[in-house]
C-alpha positions in Angstrom: 0.0 0.0 0.0 2.9 2.4 0.7 4.0 2.6 -2.9 0.5 2.7 -4.5 -1.2 6.0 -5.3 -4.8 4.8 -5.1 -7.5 2.8 -3.4 -10.2 1.1 -5.4 -13.7 0.3 -4.2 -16.0 -2.1 -6.1 -19.6 -1.2 -5.9 -23.0 -2.4 -7.1 -24.5 0.8 -5.7 -26.6 -0.9 -3.1 -26.9 0.5 0.4 -24.4 -2.2 1.6 -21.9 -1.1 -1.1 -22.3 2.5 0.2 -20.6 1.4 3.4 -17.6 0.1 1.5 -17.5 3.3 -0.6 -17.4 5.5 2.6 -14.8 3.3 4.3 -12.7 3.5 1.2 -13.0 7.2 1.0 -12.2 7.6 4.7 -9.0 5.5 4.2 -8.1 7.4 1.1 -8.1 10.6 3.1 -6.4 9.1 6.1 -3.6 7.5 4.0 -3.3 10.6 1.8 -3.8 8.7 -1.4 -3.9 10.5 -4.8 -7.4 9.3 -5.6 -10.2 6.8 -5.0 -11.2 4.7 -8.0 -14.8 3.6 -7.9 -15.7 0.7 -10.2 -19.0 -0.8 -11.2 -19.1 -3.9 -13.4 -22.2 -4.8 -15.4 -22.7 -8.3 -16.6 -23.0 -8.7 -20.3 -26.2 -10.7 -19.8 -27.9 -7.4 -18.8 -27.2 -6.1 -22.3 -29.0 -9.0 -23.9 -32.0 -8.5 -21.6 -32.1 -4.8 -22.4 -31.7 -5.4 -26.1 -34.8 -7.6 -26.1 -36.8 -5.2 -23.8 -35.9 -2.1 -25.7 -36.2 -3.9 -29.1 -33.0 -2.1 -30.1 -29.4 -3.0 -31.1 -27.0 -4.2 -28.5 -24.9 -1.1 -29.0 -27.9 1.2 -28.1 -28.8 -0.9 -25.1 -25.2 -0.8 -23.8 -25.1 2.9 -24.3 -28.4 3.5 -22.5 -27.2 1.3 -19.6 -23.8 2.9 -19.4 -25.2 6.4 -19.4 -27.6 5.6 -16.6 -25.1 3.8 -14.5 -22.4 6.4 -15.1 -24.7 9.2 -14.0 -25.5 7.4 -10.7 -21.9 6.5 -10.1 -20.7 10.0 -10.8 -23.2 11.4 -8.3 -21.9 9.0 -5.6 -18.3 10.0 -6.5 -19.1 13.7 -6.2 -20.7 13.1 -2.8 -17.6 11.3 -1.5 -15.4 14.0 -2.9 -17.4 16.7 -1.1 -17.6 14.7 2.2 -14.0 13.6 2.5 -12.2 16.2 0.4 -10.6 13.6 -1.9 -10.4 13.0 -5.6 -12.6 10.2 -7.1 -12.5 8.5 -10.5 -15.7 6.5 -11.3 -15.5 3.8 -14.0 -18.1 1.5 -15.5 -17.0 -1.8 -17.1 -18.9 -4.6 -18.8 -18.0 -8.3 -18.3 -17.3 -10.7 -15.4 -17.0 -8.6 -12.3 -14.0 -10.3 -10.6 -12.1 -10.4 -13.9 -12.7 -6.7 -14.7 -11.9 -5.6 -11.2 -8.6 -7.5 -11.1 -7.6 -6.1 -14.5 -8.2 -2.6 -13.3 -6.3 -3.1 -10.0 -3.3 -4.4 -12.0 -3.5 -1.5 -14.6 -3.8 1.1 -11.9 -1.4 -0.5 -9.5 -4.0 -0.4 -6.8 -2.7 -0.6 -3.2 -6.0 -1.6 -1.5 -9.2 -3.1 -2.9 -12.4 -2.4 -0.9 -15.6 -4.4 -1.3 -18.9 -4.7 0.6 -19.7 -8.0 2.4 -23.1 -8.1 0.7 -24.8 -7.1 -2.4 -28.5 -6.1 -2.7 -29.7 -9.2 -0.8 -27.6 -9.7 2.4 -29.3 -12.8 3.6 -28.2 -14.8 0.6 -24.5 -14.3 1.1 -24.4 -14.3 -2.7 -22.2 -11.2 -3.1 -19.5 -12.4 -0.6 -19.7 -15.9 -2.0 -19.4 -14.7 -5.6 -17.4 -11.5 -6.4 -15.6 -10.9 -3.1 -15.0 -14.6 -2.7 -13.2 -14.7 -6.0 -11.3 -11.5 -5.3 -10.1 -13.0 -2.1 -8.4 -15.7 -4.1 -6.8 -13.8 -7.0 -6.6 -10.1 -6.1 -3.1 -8.6 -6.6 -3.9 -6.2 -3.8 -5.1 -6.7 -0.2 -8.9 -6.9 0.0 -10.8 -5.1 2.7 -14.3 -6.6 3.2 -16.5 -4.0 4.8 -19.4 -5.3 7.0 -20.2 -2.2 9.1 -21.0 1.4 8.6 -17.8 3.5 9.1 -18.0 6.2 11.7 -14.3 6.7 12.5 -10.8 5.3 11.8 -10.3 1.8 13.1 -9.9 1.9 16.9 -8.8 -1.7 17.4 -7.2 -4.0 14.8 -6.7 -7.7 15.5 -4.1 -9.4 13.4 -3.9 -13.2 13.0 -0.4 -14.4 12.6 1.7 -17.6 12.4 5.2 -15.9 12.5 6.1 -16.6 8.9 7.6 -14.0 6.6 4.3 -13.9 4.8 2.5 -13.3 8.1 4.9 -10.4 8.7 4.1 -8.8 5.4 0.4 -9.2 6.2 0.9 -7.4 9.5 2.7 -4.6 7.9 -0.2 -4.1 5.5 -2.6 -4.0 8.4 -0.6 -1.5 10.4 -0.8 0.9 7.5 -4.6 1.2 8.2 -3.9 2.1 11.9 -3.7 5.6 13.4 -1.4 6.4 16.3 -4.3 5.8 18.7 -5.3 2.4 17.3 -4.9 -0.6 19.6 -3.2 -3.6 17.9 -4.0 -7.1 19.0 -1.9 -10.0 17.7 -3.4 -13.4 17.9 -1.8 -16.8 17.3 -3.5 -20.2 17.7 -1.5 -23.3 17.9 -2.1 -27.0 17.9 0.1 -30.0 18.8 1.1 -31.7 15.6 -0.4 -35.2 15.2 -2.1 -34.9 18.6 -4.9 -37.1 17.4 -2.5 -39.9 16.4 -0.7 -39.6 19.7 -4.1 -40.1 21.5 -4.8 -43.2 19.4 -1.4 -44.5 20.5 -2.3 -43.9 24.1 0.3 -41.2 24.7 -0.1 -40.1 28.3 -1.9 -36.9 29.2 1.3 -35.8 31.0 3.4 -36.1 27.9 0.7 -34.3 25.8 0.7 -31.5 28.3 4.5 -31.3 28.0 4.3 -31.1 24.2 1.7 -28.3 24.5 3.8 -26.4 27.1 6.9 -26.6 24.9 4.9 -25.3 21.9 3.4 -22.5 24.0 6.8 -21.4 25.3 8.3 -21.4 21.8 5.2 -19.4 20.5 5.6 -16.9 23.2 9.3 -16.2 22.3 8.3 -16.0 18.6 5.5 -13.6 19.4 7.9 -11.2 21.2 10.4 -11.3 18.4 7.7 -10.8 15.8 6.3 -7.7 17.5 9.7 -6.3 18.1 10.6 -6.6 14.5 7.7 -4.5 13.5 8.8 -1.5 15.7 5.3 -0.6 16.6 4.6 2.6 18.6 0.9 1.7 19.1 -0.5 0.1 22.2 0.0 -3.7 21.6 -1.5 -6.8 23.2 -1.1 -10.4 22.2 -3.0 -13.6 22.5 -1.5 -17.1 22.2 -4.0 -20.0 22.7 -4.2 -23.7 22.0 -7.0 -24.6 19.6 -8.3 -24.7 16.1 -7.3 -21.4 14.5 -10.6 -20.2 13.2 -12.4 -21.2 16.4 -9.8 -19.3 18.6 -9.9 -16.3 16.3 -13.7 -16.2 16.3 -13.8 -16.5 20.1 -11.5 -13.6 20.6 -13.2 -11.4 18.0 -16.3 -11.8 20.1 -14.6 -11.1 23.4 -12.2 -8.3 22.3 -14.6 -6.7 19.7 -12.1 -5.4 17.2 -13.5 -3.3 14.4 -11.0 -4.8 11.9 -9.7 -8.3 11.7 -6.7 -9.0 9.5 -6.3 -12.4 7.9 -4.0 -14.1 5.4 -3.3 -17.7 4.6 -2.5 -19.2 8.0 -1.5 -22.7 9.0 1.9 -23.4 7.6 1.9 -27.0 8.8 -1.5 -27.9 7.4 -2.3 -29.6 4.1 -3.4 -26.8 1.6 -6.9 -27.7 0.7 -7.6 -24.3 -1.0 -5.6 -21.3 -2.1 -6.8 -19.0 0.6 -6.8 -21.6 3.4 -9.7 -23.0 5.4 -8.9 -20.8 8.5 -9.4 -17.6 6.5 -12.5 -18.8 4.7 -14.2 -20.0 7.9 -13.3 -16.9 9.8 -14.5 -14.6 7.1 -18.0 -16.1 7.1 -18.3 -16.4 10.9 -17.3 -12.9 12.1 -19.1 -9.6 12.0 -16.3 -7.0 11.9 -14.6 -5.7 8.8 -11.9 -8.0 7.5 -8.7 -7.3 5.7 -7.5 -10.3 3.7 -4.1 -10.3 2.1 -4.3 -13.0 -0.6 -1.3 -15.1 -1.5 -1.2 -13.5 -4.9 -0.8 -10.0 -3.3 1.9 -11.3 -1.0 3.8 -12.9 -3.8 3.6 -9.8 -6.0 4.9 -7.5 -3.2 7.7 -9.8 -2.3 8.8 -10.1 -5.9 8.7 -6.3 -6.2 10.8 -6.0 -3.0 13.4 -8.5 -4.3 13.6 -6.7 -7.7 14.0 -3.3 -5.9 10.8 -1.8 -7.3 
């Protein structure tokens, strides 16, 4: 995010998308970005429907739709410009939403992509399961999923980590969204490798406790070193707990009530069953705060740029 000039927000212009637009604009001002790009993607099937309804050519139907959408999008952009004193650039595209959005984030070197958690019908989870769900897998930029109406900068940010270099990069991305007054909570969940097998083999509870204690002590040392390496001036607390990662994270989101949870692909010792990782996927669907997800593609792109000196 540091080297990128803009933030992009994807909108379907629903009330839920308006929350994402406002959070994106707030961050654009906070981070002093050059502009906020606002993108709306219309599926090509809509053109076919309008062509039949209007009994006109596809070109005329597309123009009519684009003119109407552009007018509404421009009005929303002007409202954000006035409210937050930022520059906005609205754009309407036609095609598959995730594909068009990713292409624009690459072309514009977007540093942060913001999306709403829901589309027009929140109970269906269709929007999160469709467009944002795809973006969480392939976006070249970190993705902020907005669930709540923004009223201020983030007061408390919880960052899930596993002490890897990738996890460190994800933490750095998260810290960019903090203000000097933001409380930072680092959370790490751990499990005993092959504990189930050891139980089947009748390994004693005393020995299992010893394994857990050793892992806890090691994690504590890693947590201290991890936090020290970030050189944070904010108020920082940490949580280290035995348990399934997404269950532990969900529990502490409820108890500590952060307004932003930061996730990446966690679980370095687990078999990779999906690109994003089951911990992230489960947590995204089961928590109510805003969530910043740093996809593997975004991490890889940033690390490659760092190695090449760009």
